[in-house]
C-alpha positions in Angstrom: 59.6 168.3 66.5 56.8 169.2 68.9 54.2 167.5 66.7 56.4 164.4 66.5 56.7 164.2 70.2 52.9 164.6 70.6 52.3 162.0 68.0 54.6 159.5 69.7 53.1 160.4 73.1 49.6 159.8 71.9 50.6 156.5 70.4 52.4 155.5 73.6 49.2 156.4 75.5 47.2 154.2 73.2 49.6 151.3 73.6 49.7 151.7 77.4 45.9 151.9 77.6 45.4 148.8 75.5 48.1 147.0 77.5 46.5 148.0 80.8 43.2 146.8 79.3 44.6 143.4 78.3 46.3 142.9 81.7 43.2 144.2 83.5 41.1 141.6 81.8 43.1 138.8 83.3 43.8 140.1 86.8 40.2 140.8 88.0 39.4 137.1 87.8 42.4 136.4 90.0 41.5 139.0 92.6 37.8 138.1 92.6 38.4 134.4 93.0 36.3 133.1 95.8 34.4 136.3 96.2 31.8 136.2 93.5 32.2 138.0 90.2 34.0 141.1 91.6 33.6 144.6 90.2 32.3 144.9 86.6 35.0 145.9 84.2 35.1 147.7 80.9 36.5 145.7 78.0 37.5 148.5 75.7 38.4 152.2 75.6 35.4 154.5 75.7 34.7 158.0 74.6 37.2 159.4 77.2 40.1 157.7 75.3 38.9 159.3 72.0 38.8 162.7 73.7 42.3 162.1 75.3 43.8 161.1 71.9 42.1 164.1 70.3 43.7 166.5 72.7 47.1 164.9 72.7 47.3 164.4 69.0 45.4 167.5 68.0 43.1 165.4 65.8 40.7 167.0 63.4 37.0 166.4 63.7 37.3 163.9 60.8 40.1 162.0 62.4 38.3 162.0 65.7 35.2 160.5 64.0 37.5 157.9 62.3 39.1 156.9 65.6 35.6 156.5 67.2 34.6 154.3 64.2 37.8 152.2 64.5 37.2 151.7 68.3 33.6 150.7 67.6 34.5 148.1 65.0 37.3 146.8 67.2 34.8 146.5 70.1 32.5 144.4 67.9 35.4 142.0 67.2 36.8 142.0 70.8 33.7 141.6 72.9 33.1 138.0 71.8 36.7 137.3 72.5 36.3 138.7 76.0 33.1 136.8 76.6 34.8 133.5 75.5 37.8 134.3 77.8 35.4 134.7 80.7 33.7 131.4 79.8 37.0 129.5 79.6 38.1 131.1 82.9 35.0 129.8 84.6 35.6 126.4 83.2 39.1 126.4 84.5 37.9 127.5 87.9 35.4 124.6 87.9 38.0 122.1 86.7 40.3 123.0 89.6 37.8 123.6 92.4 38.5 122.1 95.8 42.0 121.0 94.7 40.9 118.9 91.7 43.6 118.7 89.0 43.4 117.0 85.7 46.4 118.1 83.8 45.0 117.3 80.3 41.9 119.3 81.0 43.8 122.2 82.5 46.2 122.2 79.6 43.4 122.2 77.1 41.7 125.1 78.8 45.0 127.0 79.1 45.6 126.5 75.4 42.2 127.9 74.7 43.0 130.9 76.8 46.3 131.4 75.0 44.6 131.3 71.6 42.0 133.8 72.7 44.7 136.1 74.2 46.6 135.8 70.9 43.5 136.8 68.9 42.9 139.7 71.3 46.5 141.0 70.9 46.2 140.7 67.1 43.0 142.8 67.2 44.6 145.4 69.5 47.6 145.7 67.1 45.2 145.9 64.1 43.3 148.7 65.8 46.5 150.6 66.6 47.7 150.2 63.0 44.4 151.6 61.7 44.6 154.6 64.0 48.3 155.2 63.1 47.3 155.2 59.4 44.9 158.2 59.9 47.5 160.3 61.5 49.2 163.0 59.5 52.9 164.1 59.9 51.8 167.3 61.8 
């Protein structure tokens, strides 16, 4: 029972971390608007997330190495998505600067952002699934 609780707690921490990451990717652009680029932000969980998961889920060294590899491959897929999202966001800001508004252009950019976000969510869920697959019942 304790192991099951720890497993679900670890998975919940991963989901929350990835959700915060996804939301944090959108919000800094809103807060930094009109003030330059704002603070740099990380796009993906780092070694501290692997360590946290290792402690919470009591991962073996092999599982820990697998999680690290999964995160690294997910980063390789996700980074271009984040770069593209940043580019589209800048285009949207330029398209609406000084009160300009062309609905067709804004809608096209918004649709691009929606597709990138959908791809990002799919990659996050794929990553979560791969991590879940390496967990054992205990």
